[in-house]
C-alpha positions as semicolon CSV with decimal commas, in nm:
position;residue;x (nm);y (nm);z (nm)
1;M;5,474;11,017;32,121
2;R;5,203;11,120;31,895
3;K;5,081;10,787;31,678
4;T;5,056;10,877;31,244
5;K;4,869;10,718;31,065
6;S;4,988;10,556;30,712
7;I;4,779;10,522;30,495
8;T;4,733;10,189;30,280
9;E;4,785;10,194;29,861
10;S;4,421;10,135;29,780
11;E;4,310;10,460;30,036
12;L;4,575;10,650;29,790
13;L;4,439;10,514;29,489
14;C;4,109;10,582;29,597
15;K;4,178;10,963;29,699
16;T;4,406;11,020;29,333
17;I;4,117;10,869;29,124
18;V;3,867;11,098;29,321
19;E;4,108;11,410;29,238
20;G;4,132;11,303;28,896
21;M;3,702;11,286;28,879
22;Q;3,727;11,647;29,038
23;E;3,957;11,783;28,783
24;N;3,700;11,710;28,509
25;K;3,433;11,812;28,721
26;A;3,272;11,481;28,802
27;K;2,950;11,558;28,977
28;N;2,785;11,370;29,372
29;I;3,114;11,217;29,409
30;V;3,053;10,895;29,666
31;V;3,328;10,697;29,838
32;L;3,183;10,313;29,919
33;D;3,434;10,210;30,189
34;L;3,386;9,781;30,129
35;R;3,682;9,683;30,309
36;H;3,479;9,562;30,661
37;L;3,170;9,384;30,412
38;T;3,302;9,006;30,394
39;S;3,101;9,020;30,033
40;S;3,274;9,254;29,953
41;V;3,502;9,217;29,576
42;C;3,723;9,536;29,589
43;D;3,814;9,820;29,901
44;F;3,642;10,091;29,735
45;F;3,395;10,214;29,510
46;V;3,433;10,555;29,357
47;I;3,070;10,667;29,185
48;S;3,057;11,013;29,040
49;S;2,837;11,130;28,716
50;G;2,825;11,294;28,417
51;D;2,570;11,571;28,254
52;S;2,583;11,340;27,892
53;S;2,799;11,103;27,734
54;T;3,044;11,346;27,645
55;H;3,114;11,430;27,984
56;V;3,100;11,068;28,121
57;D;3,390;10,985;27,865
58;G;3,588;11,289;27,946
59;I;3,552;11,190;28,330
60;S;3,706;10,854;28,244
61;N;3,928;10,927;28,055
62;A;4,056;11,239;28,309
63;T;4,094;10,984;28,583
64;S;4,306;10,733;28,386
65;R;4,539;11,006;28,311
66;F;4,556;11,137;28,607
67;T;4,536;10,838;28,806
68;R;4,831;10,752;28,522
69;K;5,098;11,006;28,550
70;I;5,022;11,042;28,929
71;L;5,063;10,713;29,037
72;Q;5,181;10,529;28,751
73;E;4,872;10,267;28,800
74;K;4,595;10,237;28,474
75;P;4,300;10,014;28,462
76;W;4,344;9,655;28,492
77;H;4,000;9,664;28,286
78;I;3,764;9,931;28,131
79;E;3,378;9,857;28,081
80;G;3,136;10,081;27,883
81;K;3,337;10,284;27,697
82;N;3,116;10,246;27,381
83;N;2,797;10,424;27,502
84;S;2,918;10,641;27,768
85;E;2,652;10,575;28,017
86;W;2,794;10,373;28,277
87;I;3,164;10,355;28,258
88;L;3,428;10,135;28,522
89;L;3,751;10,135;28,541
90;D;3,854;9,867;28,746
91;Y;4,178;9,922;28,921
92;I;4,140;9,570;29,113
93;D;4,156;9,717;29,481
94;V;3,946;10,034;29,381
95;V;3,662;10,053;29,125
96;A;3,540;10,332;28,978
97;H;3,180;10,396;28,829
98;I;3,145;10,715;28,584
99;F;2,744;10,765;28,496
100;Y;2,496;10,946;28,336
101;K;2,340;11,110;28,577
102;D;1,999;10,945;28,447
103;A;2,177;10,578;28,471
104;R;2,273;10,635;28,816
105;G;1,916;10,685;28,923
106;F;1,842;10,389;28,793
107;Y;2,120;10,117;28,877
108;Q;2,120;10,282;29,240
109;I;2,457;10,145;29,310
110;E;2,472;10,291;29,714
111;E;2,160;10,128;29,749
112;L;2,321;9,824;29,663
113;W;2,610;9,820;29,913
114;S;2,385;10,017;30,196
115;D;2,587;9,864;30,452
116;A;2,954;10,052;30,316
117;I;3,064;10,344;30,509
118;R;2,988;10,586;30,275
119;T;3,159;10,945;30,233
120;D;3,013;11,217;30,025
121;I;3,272;11,423;29,833
122;P;3,140;11,784;29,808
123;N;3,120;11,918;29,392
124;L;3,399;12,147;29,343
125;D;3,177;12,459;29,212
């Protein structure tokens, strides 16, 4: 008999966030799986970039709408909407980071969590 692997709620939310980001053409999407780290603040980070502050804001809005439509989930907290350089959507178990491309290079979140399991999502160009 074949065993099927069930997907957890946080994995499903992470996948849905990625799809929402892709819907508005987010660039360089990276998923960091933090579940095996003892110091982790959540299960997953989803990190992406936009080409302008307008693009960053659009990715944020599209991601929020998509997760609400598909999973009836809304972010518990949102940070960074004022300047759209780095918008954080906190869904408790999954945190989405949407950066203006220059700000992402400056903060280097992927390097801060380099011991996480990293998955690079191909751009849908």
